[in-house]
N, C-alpha and C positions, 0 to 999 in steps of 0.2 A: 616727126613732122619735117617735110622737105625744107631746105634752106629758104626757098622763095616764100613759103608761108611765114617763116620766122621773120624774114625781112619786112614783110607786110605790116608787122606790129608797129613799125615806126610811124605809120599813119595815126595810130592810136596815141603814141607818144606826142605827136604834133598837136593832135586835137586837145589833149590835156594841157599842154604847154600854152596853147593860144586861147583857151576858153576863158571868158570873163564872167561866166555864170556863177551865181552864188554856190551852186553845188558841183562846181568843177572839181575833179580829183587832183589834189595837190601832190602828184607823184613825180618827183624830179630825179629820175634815174639816168645814169650815163648810158651810152649806146650798148656797152657790153652787158650791163645789167638788164637792159630791155631785151637783148637777144636771149639772155638766160631765162627771163620771165616768159618770153614767147614760147619756150618749150613746155610750159604749163598751161597755156591758154589755147582755146580753140576758137576759130572764127565762126561767126554766125551771121548769115545774111537773111534779112526779112524784107518782104514786099509790103507795100502799104496795106494796112488792115490785118495783117497776121498777128496772132496772139503770141506774146513772148512769155508772160507770166499769168497764171490764173489764180484769182483770189481763192483762198482756202486750201490750196494745194500745199502739201508739205514737201518742199524742195529748197535746198540751201544754196543753189548755184547763184553766183553773182555775175553780173554782166557789165562790161565796160563799153561805152558808146563811142565808136570812132566817127560815125557819120549818121546823118538822118535825125529824125525826131520821133519820140515815143510818147504816147499819151497814157496817163495813169488814171484809172477809173475805180471808184468804190461802187460796189453793187449791193443793193439790198433787195428785198422781195418786191419793192414797188418801183425802183428806178435805178438808173445808172448815172453817176455824177462824175464828170471830168474834174479831177482835182489837181493835176499838174501836167506839164509838158517837160520832158527831159531830153536834152540834146547832146551833141558831140562834146566829148571831154568829161562827161559825167558817168554815173553808174546807176545800176538798178539791182535790187535784190539784197542790198546790204542788211536790211532789217531781219530777214529770215536767216541770212548767213550767220549773223552774230547771235540771234535770239533762239534759234532752233524751233521757232514757231511757224505755223502755216503762213502763207502769203497773205498780206493784208489788203491787197488790191489787185486788179487785173491791168496788164500793160499790153497795149496794141501798138504796132508800128503806125505812126501818123504819116510817114513817108518811107520810101525805100531806105533801109538802114543797114549799117555794118557794125557789128558788135564783136566782142571777144568774151568768152565765158570762162569762168574758173570754178571748178567743182570743189567741194570740201576735200575730197580725196587728193586731188592734184595740189590743193593748198597745203595739205599735210606733208606731201612729198617735197614741195618747195620749202616748207618750214624746216624739214629735216636736213635737206641738202644745202640750202642757201638761206640760213636764218636771217641774215642781214637784209636780204631782199624781202622776205616774208614780213619782217618787222616794219620796213618802210611802207609796204603795201597795206598792212593792217592799220598803221597810223593814218595813212591817206584816206582809207575807206572810213575810218572812225571820224575823221575830220568832216567828211561829207555828211555822215549820220548826225553828228553834233550840229552842223550848220542847218540841216533840215529841221532838226528838233527845235532849234531856237527861232526859226522863221515859221510862224503859224501857218501861212498858206502852203509852205513846202512840207510841213510836218507830216501831213497825211500821205505824202509821196514816198515815205519810207516803206518799201515793199520787202 
């Protein structure tokens, strides 16, 4: 990844550091660790209305939200119910990432959004080469998962 792409990850670091949301990712890395982590992340840009995650799909990619807002919907045969809005500084996809189960909801971009994705393969590489960063990331993602599970309205946002 070009150096300019890696440097862009600092916007994500700022979003996490400044978010006051219940499900903000509590990841406090120094700049050098952020630059290392950037080598394992890929930027994703969504326009309003684009689908990021589809309910029922078996995919374990996790997404970190730098900017914008995303809506989480549960769908059954009769209706679609908005269950959460996720914004800058948070993440999506942690449920499937940890559980290896299909996605539990569909996620659309509620506005133009910039995210960073981490695939299971890239996470394994990070874990092998930089276990201390992988551990800090795992603890931060787990903290979001736990906060969402303890908060009934946000519980269903675990995707």
